[in-house]
C-alpha positions in Angstrom: 88.5 -23.6 -6.8 85.5 -23.2 -9.1 85.1 -25.0 -12.4 84.2 -22.1 -14.6 82.6 -22.5 -18.1 81.5 -20.2 -20.9 79.0 -21.2 -23.5 79.2 -19.5 -26.9 75.9 -19.4 -28.8 76.4 -18.5 -32.4 74.5 -18.3 -35.7 75.5 -16.7 -38.9 74.6 -13.2 -37.7 75.2 -13.0 -34.0 77.1 -14.4 -31.0 76.1 -14.5 -27.4 78.0 -15.8 -24.3 76.6 -17.4 -21.2 78.9 -17.9 -18.1 78.7 -20.4 -15.3 80.9 -19.7 -12.3 81.0 -23.2 -10.8 80.2 -26.8 -11.8 81.0 -26.2 -15.5 81.7 -29.9 -16.1 80.4 -31.5 -19.4 78.2 -33.9 -17.5 76.4 -30.9 -16.0 76.5 -28.4 -18.9 75.9 -30.7 -21.9 72.5 -32.0 -20.6 71.4 -28.4 -20.0 72.4 -27.5 -23.6 70.7 -30.6 -25.0 67.6 -29.8 -23.1 67.2 -26.4 -24.7 68.1 -27.7 -28.1 65.4 -30.4 -27.8 62.7 -28.1 -26.4 63.2 -25.5 -29.0 63.7 -27.9 -32.0 61.5 -26.8 -34.9 60.3 -23.6 -33.3 62.0 -21.3 -35.8 62.6 -21.7 -39.5 65.9 -19.8 -39.3 68.5 -19.6 -36.7 67.4 -17.3 -33.9 70.4 -17.3 -31.5 68.9 -14.6 -29.2 65.8 -16.7 -28.8 67.7 -19.9 -27.9 69.8 -18.0 -25.4 66.7 -16.4 -23.8 65.1 -19.9 -23.6 68.3 -21.3 -22.1 68.5 -18.7 -19.4 64.8 -19.0 -18.7 64.9 -22.7 -18.5 67.5 -22.6 -15.7 66.2 -19.6 -13.7 65.6 -20.5 -10.1 63.6 -17.6 -8.5 64.3 -18.7 -4.9 68.1 -18.7 -5.3 70.3 -15.7 -4.8 72.7 -16.4 -7.6 71.7 -17.9 -11.0 73.5 -21.0 -12.4 74.0 -19.1 -15.7 74.4 -15.4 -16.6 74.9 -13.4 -19.8 78.5 -12.3 -20.3 80.5 -10.3 -22.9 82.8 -13.1 -24.0 85.3 -15.7 -22.9 86.9 -14.8 -19.6 90.1 -16.7 -20.1 90.0 -18.6 -16.9 87.4 -21.2 -17.9 88.0 -24.9 -17.3 85.6 -25.6 -20.2 84.3 -23.8 -23.2 81.2 -24.9 -25.1 80.0 -23.9 -28.5 76.3 -24.1 -29.6 76.0 -23.2 -33.2 73.5 -23.3 -36.0 74.2 -25.9 -38.6 72.7 -24.3 -41.7 73.0 -27.5 -43.8 71.2 -29.7 -41.3 68.9 -26.8 -40.1 69.5 -27.6 -36.4 71.6 -26.5 -33.4 74.7 -28.5 -32.5 76.9 -28.5 -29.4 80.5 -29.2 -28.7 82.9 -28.8 -25.9 86.6 -27.9 -25.9 89.2 -25.6 -24.4 90.1 -24.0 -27.8 86.8 -22.9 -29.1 
């Protein structure tokens, strides 16, 4: 059985979802999220959720593999083992991440 996961990226204007079919464990997903947060820190003065999602997908694209680790999706699927939320903290002016099943 696959360990599915969906990451919800959200700012005050938009929401995007990224799906991972297998290996959705926090020890795999959270470092990937932290990597994109760190590498994009300070690049935009306002939240730019579409740009951070584009960066996230691009960072994990492997051109020689048939299936990607991550793909854009339309929302939560309902069969995830894990759900992640990456959201813009307007007060701190930074992206934050959390994991849970009830996001």
